C-alpha positions as CSV (number, residue, x, y, z in Angstrom):
1,M,101.7,87.8,82.0
2,T,103.4,89.0,85.1
3,A,102.7,92.5,86.4
4,Q,105.8,94.8,86.1
5,S,107.1,96.3,89.3
6,S,107.5,100.1,89.5
7,P,110.5,102.1,90.7
8,E,108.5,102.9,93.8
9,F,108.0,99.2,94.6
10,E,111.7,98.6,94.1
11,Q,112.5,101.4,96.5
12,L,110.0,100.2,99.1
13,A,111.5,96.7,98.8
14,A,115.1,98.0,99.2
15,E,114.0,100.0,102.3
16,L,112.4,96.8,103.8
17,G,115.7,95.0,103.1
18,Q,117.5,97.7,105.1
19,R,115.1,97.4,108.0
20,I,115.5,93.6,108.0
21,M,119.2,93.8,108.2
22,A,119.1,96.5,110.9
23,A,116.8,94.2,112.9
24,G,119.3,91.4,112.6
25,L,116.9,89.1,110.7
26,R,117.7,86.9,107.8
27,G,116.4,87.9,104.4
28,L,112.9,87.7,103.0
29,V,111.7,86.6,99.5
30,L,109.0,88.7,97.9
31,R,107.2,86.6,95.2
32,F,104.6,88.0,92.8
33,G,103.7,85.9,89.8
34,D,106.9,84.6,88.2
35,E,109.0,87.4,89.7
36,T,110.9,87.4,93.0
37,R,112.8,90.0,95.0
38,I,115.1,88.9,97.8
39,V,115.6,91.6,100.4
40,G,117.6,91.9,103.5
41,V,120.3,89.3,102.7
42,A,123.7,89.7,104.1
43,D,126.7,87.4,104.8
44,R,125.5,84.7,102.4
45,M,122.7,83.6,104.8
46,P,119.7,82.3,102.8
47,P,116.4,84.0,103.3
48,A,114.3,82.7,106.2
49,A,110.8,83.3,104.8
50,T,108.8,84.0,101.7
51,L,105.8,86.4,101.2
52,E,103.8,85.5,98.1
53,A,101.0,87.8,96.8
54,P,99.9,89.7,93.7
55,L,102.2,92.7,93.0
56,D,99.5,95.2,94.0
57,E,99.0,93.5,97.3
58,L,102.8,93.4,98.0
59,H,103.0,97.1,97.1
60,A,100.2,97.9,99.5
61,A,101.9,95.8,102.2
62,L,105.3,97.6,101.7
63,S,103.5,100.9,101.7
64,G,102.1,100.4,105.2
65,L,98.5,100.1,103.9
66,R,97.8,96.7,105.5
67,S,97.1,95.9,109.1
68,A,99.1,93.3,111.0
69,D,96.1,90.9,110.7
70,E,95.8,91.5,106.9
71,L,99.6,90.9,106.5
72,A,99.3,87.7,108.5
73,D,96.6,86.5,106.2
74,L,98.8,86.6,103.2
75,R,100.7,83.5,101.9
76,W,103.8,83.1,104.0
77,I,106.3,80.3,103.8
78,G,108.3,80.4,107.1
79,A,107.7,82.5,110.1
80,A,105.8,85.7,109.2
81,E,105.9,87.3,112.7
82,P,109.4,88.9,112.7
83,Y,108.7,90.5,109.3
84,I,105.1,91.8,109.8
85,A,106.3,94.4,112.3
86,L,108.8,95.7,109.7
87,L,106.4,96.0,106.8
88,G,105.6,99.6,106.0
89,A,107.5,100.9,109.0
90,D,109.3,104.3,108.8
């Protein structure tokens, strides 16, 4: 059974998507269990990277509760570096 995301997680994901677009990056896929959220996609460009982790870990990452080193240690498909600086940023 997949953990269910909270409204707070969805808001944090939406805010990350806004920061991704403002930075001029392609989108990011957030994958937890069987669920995915695609954030920061504009102009039909496919996402450039995927971050896969348990929902609670993704929530902590989006909340700014993980260091850059901890974020880099998560499972990334694609280049993580452009996105790590945006995770949890105000």
